[in-house]
C-alpha positions in Angstrom: 0.1 -0.4 -0.2 1.3 3.4 -0.7 1.3 6.2 1.8 0.8 9.6 0.7 1.2 12.8 2.6 -0.2 16.1 3.2 1.1 19.6 4.3 -0.1 21.1 7.8 0.8 24.9 8.1 0.4 26.1 11.7 1.3 30.1 12.6 2.8 30.5 16.2 2.6 33.9 16.0 1.3 36.7 13.7 4.8 38.1 12.8 6.3 34.5 11.4 5.1 32.8 8.2 3.5 29.3 8.7 5.7 26.6 9.5 5.8 23.4 7.8 5.0 19.8 8.8 4.4 17.4 6.8 2.3 14.3 8.3 1.2 10.5 7.0 -2.6 11.0 5.8 -3.5 7.5 6.6 -3.0 5.1 9.8 -0.9 3.6 11.0 0.6 6.4 13.9 2.9 9.0 12.9 6.4 7.9 12.9 8.9 10.6 12.8 12.6 9.9 11.0 14.1 12.6 12.8 14.6 16.1 14.3 17.1 18.3 13.9 17.7 20.7 16.8 19.3 24.2 16.6 18.8 27.2 14.1 17.1 27.2 10.5 14.4 26.2 8.9 14.6 22.5 10.4 14.0 23.7 14.0 10.6 25.4 13.2 9.3 21.2 12.1 7.4 20.4 14.8 8.8 17.2 16.6 5.7 14.7 16.6 5.6 15.6 12.8 7.8 14.3 10.2 8.1 14.7 6.2 6.3 12.2 4.5 7.6 9.6 1.9 5.7 7.5 -0.5 6.9 4.1 0.7 5.4 1.6 3.4 3.2 3.4 6.0 5.4 2.6 8.8 8.5 3.8 6.9 10.0 6.6 7.9 12.7 8.8 6.2 16.1 7.6 5.8 18.8 8.9 7.7 20.8 10.5 6.0 18.9 11.3 3.0 21.5 11.9 0.1 21.3 12.6 -3.5 23.1 12.9 -6.1 22.8 15.1 -9.6 19.6 16.4 -8.4 18.0 19.4 -10.0 15.0 21.6 -8.9 13.5 23.1 -12.0 11.1 26.5 -10.9 11.2 28.3 -7.2 7.7 29.4 -6.9 5.3 28.4 -4.8 6.0 24.5 -5.4 9.6 25.0 -5.6 10.2 26.6 -2.3 8.0 24.2 -0.7 10.4 21.7 -1.9 13.4 23.3 -1.2 11.9 23.7 2.7 11.1 20.0 3.2 14.7 19.0 1.7 16.4 21.6 4.4 13.7 19.5 7.1 15.0 16.3 6.1 18.9 17.5 6.3 19.2 16.3 2.6 23.0 16.2 1.5 24.4 15.9 -2.2 24.3 18.2 -5.1 21.6 20.4 -6.3 21.4 22.3 -9.5 18.3 25.1 -9.3 17.3 27.1 -12.0 14.8 30.0 -12.5 15.1 33.2 -13.7 13.2 35.5 -11.9 13.6 37.4 -8.8 11.4 37.6 -5.8 9.0 40.2 -5.5 6.7 41.2 -2.9 3.6 39.3 -3.5 5.9 35.9 -3.1 6.1 36.9 0.5 2.8 35.3 0.9 2.4 32.4 -1.5 5.8 31.1 -1.6 7.5 28.8 1.8 10.9 31.0 1.6 11.5 34.4 1.4 11.1 37.4 3.1 10.1 41.1 2.9 13.7 41.9 2.9 14.2 39.8 0.0 11.6 41.4 -1.9 13.0 44.5 -1.1 16.7 43.6 -2.4 15.3 41.9 -5.5 17.1 39.0 -4.7 17.1 36.0 -7.2 14.8 33.2 -6.3 17.6 30.5 -6.8 19.9 32.2 -4.5 17.0 32.2 -1.8 17.3 28.4 -2.2 20.6 28.3 -2.0 20.8 29.8 1.4 18.1 27.7 2.6 19.5 24.1 2.3 23.1 24.9 3.9 23.5 20.9 4.0 23.6 20.5 0.2 25.8 21.8 -2.4 23.4 24.1 -4.6 24.5 25.3 -8.3 22.1 28.1 -9.0 21.2 29.1 -12.5 19.8 32.3 -12.4 18.5 31.9 -15.9 16.5 29.4 -18.5 16.3 26.0 -18.8 18.2 26.5 -22.0 21.0 28.1 -20.1 21.0 25.1 -18.0 21.4 22.9 -21.1 24.3 25.3 -22.2 26.3 24.2 -19.5 25.8 20.7 -19.5 26.7 20.2 -23.1 29.6 22.5 -22.3 30.9 20.3 -19.5 30.1 22.9 -16.7 27.6 20.9 -14.7 26.7 17.2 -15.1 23.2 16.2 -16.4 21.0 15.6 -13.6 19.6 12.3 -12.8 16.5 13.6 -11.2 14.9 16.7 -12.3 12.1 17.9 -9.9 9.5 20.4 -12.0 8.1 23.0 -10.1 6.6 25.0 -13.2 3.4 26.2 -14.0 3.1 25.9 -17.7 3.0 23.4 -20.3 5.8 25.1 -22.2 8.0 24.8 -19.6 7.3 20.8 -18.6 8.4 20.6 -22.3 11.8 22.8 -21.7 12.2 20.0 -18.6 11.8 17.0 -20.7 14.5 18.5 -22.9 16.9 18.0 -20.1 16.6 14.1 -20.7 17.4 13.3 -17.1 16.6 9.9 -16.0 13.4 10.8 -14.4 11.7 13.8 -14.0 9.3 14.1 -11.1 6.9 16.9 -12.0 4.9 18.4 -9.6 1.2 20.6 -10.3 -1.7 22.6 -8.9 -4.8 23.4 -10.7 -8.5 22.4 -10.5 -11.5 25.2 -10.5 -10.7 26.1 -7.3 -6.9 25.7 -7.0 -7.1 22.9 -4.7 -5.9 19.8 -6.7 -2.6 18.4 -6.5 -0.8 16.4 -9.0 2.4 14.4 -9.7 3.6 13.1 -12.9 6.7 10.6 -13.2 8.1 10.7 -16.5 10.8 9.0 -18.3 13.1 10.1 -21.5 12.0 7.1 -22.7 8.3 7.4 -22.1 5.6 8.2 -20.9 7.5 11.7 -20.8 5.9 15.2 -19.9 4.3 15.6 -23.5 2.9 12.0 -23.0 1.0 13.7 -20.1 0.4 17.1 -21.9 0.0 16.5 -25.6 0.4 20.0 -27.8 -2.9 19.3 -29.5 -6.0 20.3 -27.4 -9.8 20.8 -28.3 -10.2 24.2 -26.5 -8.3 27.4 -25.7 -6.8 27.6 -22.5 -7.5 30.5 -20.3 -3.8 31.6 -20.4 -4.2 31.5 -24.3 -7.8 33.4 -24.2 -6.1 36.0 -21.9 -3.3 36.6 -24.4 -5.3 37.3 -27.0 -7.7 39.5 -24.9 -4.8 41.6 -23.4 -2.0 41.1 -25.3 0.2 40.1 -22.4 2.5 37.7 -22.9 2.1 33.9 -22.1 5.3 33.7 -20.2 4.0 37.0 -18.6 0.6 35.3 -17.7 2.3 32.1 -16.3 3.6 34.5 -13.4 -0.1 35.0 -12.2 0.8 35.9 -8.6 2.5 39.1 -9.7 0.5 42.4 -10.1 -0.1 44.5 -13.3 2.6 47.1 -13.6 3.1 50.3 -16.0 5.7 48.1 -17.3 3.4 45.3 -18.4 1.5 48.0 -20.5 4.3 49.4 -22.2 4.3 47.6 -25.7 0.3 46.9 -25.6 -1.7 48.5 -28.5 -3.6 51.5 -27.4 -6.9 49.7 -27.2 -5.1 47.1 -25.0 -3.5 49.6 -22.6 -6.8 51.3 -21.7 -8.3 48.1 -21.1 -5.8 47.0 -18.6 -5.4 50.2 -16.9 -8.0 49.6 -14.7 -6.7 46.2 -13.4 -3.1 48.0 -12.3 -2.1 46.4 -9.0 -4.1 43.6 -9.5 -2.4 39.7 -9.8 -2.7 38.8 -13.3 -4.5 35.4 -12.0 -7.5 37.4 -11.6 -8.1 38.6 -15.0 -9.6 35.8 -16.6 -12.2 36.0 -14.1 -12.4 39.9 -14.0 -12.8 39.5 -18.2 -15.2 36.9 -18.1 -12.9 34.7 -19.6 -13.8 31.8 -17.3 -17.4 31.5 -18.0 -17.2 30.8 -22.0 -16.2 26.9 -23.0 -13.0 25.9 -22.1 -10.7 25.7 -19.6 -11.7 27.5 -16.5 -8.9 26.5 -13.8 -6.6 29.1 -14.3 -6.4 29.7 -10.3 -3.8 30.9 -8.1 -3.0 28.2 -5.6 -2.7 28.6 -1.9 0.8 28.2 0.2 -0.7 25.0 1.7 -1.7 23.4 -1.3 1.5 24.2 -3.0 3.2 22.5 0.0 1.0 19.5 -0.5 2.5 18.8 -4.2 5.7 19.4 -2.8 5.3 16.4 -0.1 4.3 14.4 -3.2 7.4 15.5 -5.4 10.2 14.7 -2.2 8.0 11.7 -1.0 8.3 10.1 -4.4 12.3 11.0 -4.6 13.0 9.4 -1.6 10.7 6.3 -3.0 12.4 6.4 -6.3 16.0 6.6 -5.0 15.8 3.9 -2.4 16.8 0.1 -3.3 13.9 -2.1 -3.5 11.3 -3.4 -5.9 10.9 -1.8 -9.1 7.6 0.6 -8.9 5.4 1.5 -12.2 5.4 5.0 -13.7 2.5 6.4 -11.5 0.4 9.8 -12.3 -1.2 10.9 -8.8 -4.0 13.3 -8.2 -6.4 14.5 -5.8 -8.3 17.4 -4.2 -6.7 18.9 -1.0 -10.3 20.0 0.1 -11.2 16.2 0.5 -7.9 14.5 1.1 -6.0 11.4 -0.1 -8.4 8.9 -1.8 -8.3 5.3 -3.0 -8.7 5.7 -6.7 -5.8 8.8 -7.1 -3.0 6.7 -7.9 -2.9 5.7 -11.9 -0.2 3.5 -14.1 0.8 5.7 -17.3 1.7 4.5 -20.5 3.8 6.3 -23.3 1.5 7.8 -26.3 2.5 5.8 -29.6 2.7 9.3 -31.5 4.5 11.0 -28.9 8.2 12.4 -29.7 9.9 10.1 -27.0 8.7 7.1 -29.2 9.0 8.5 -32.5 12.3 10.1 -32.0 13.8 7.5 -29.3 17.0 6.9 -31.3 18.1 10.9 -31.2 17.1 11.1 -27.3 19.2 8.2 -26.7 22.1 9.9 -28.7 21.6 13.3 -26.8 21.6 11.2 -23.2 24.5 9.4 -24.4 26.7 12.3 -25.4 25.4 14.3 -22.3 26.9 11.2 -20.2 30.1 11.4 -21.7 30.7 14.6 -21.3 29.8 15.0 -17.6 32.0 11.9 -17.3 34.7 13.6 -18.7 33.9 16.6 -16.2 34.3 14.6 -13.6 37.7 12.9 -14.7 38.9 16.4 -15.4 37.9 17.7 -11.6 39.4 14.9 -10.2 42.8 15.1 -12.0 42.6 18.9 -11.1 
């Protein structure tokens, strides 16, 4: 039986952000793998609760928890929650963190890391994560996935064995797949109320993230319709929790600027409903997620990471989804197979060639590092 987790936040003082505690959502009674004493984020985790694993219900998180060639792509609401859990677990090893954005004021409420001081300093999100996990050797990439791939191909970093995807749009998921890591654990939130969490386990040989999120769709998403109605780029719309500013209106047409002027200071994620775009046929799931929802998605990701990196019987590739308002359900875990017409199947030889070359480049890098 798979044991799945949830996240509980509690506020001990009105001046502090919610502290993170992950608990087993099913019997038997709770078991805690460890509790770190002293300062830092780990000290905030209540001693009677512990981060979840997707293992047997009675199995605690292993000590020590060590990862080689791990990558975290995206340091938003889900990504910062992943970092917080890794720190609470005293995780060690190598971690590449990729995000090109800076930390801003709206992020203070919805993220699990970052302060008003970080927002005032406009600190890169990857730097906040690096500071938050002192037990890991964090390599921040303040840029795009293309920047990371360029570093991999140049031999500056090794190709990740596992990539944790914490992004909020399909295009970014496609980009993560192009890293061609051995395994991708993609977490997400959504649903009509923004309370649904999901985990997609993907392989370069399939099912890949393109199998989960095919390009062709019967209807346009709210993001696409919002782009057409306002002129805002899809990349800007993806940063839905950030308020609209004058800079966002600079390159729009006079009609588009006039339409959006009244919404200055409001988050982009509310425009779909304000403009009536969620009442027409199509996807009406464009909703911001609460911090506790993102933290539950992060719990699924870290739990799967622990399960996939421990010795044991092979597990099938899974897709997990449930609504946090109702909690884990018996039918929330499904197996997944590749789509026959997906790129991972029709271009399998090319994908394998790229993976082989990147592995050779990584070994050469390690060899040169050892000699030096």
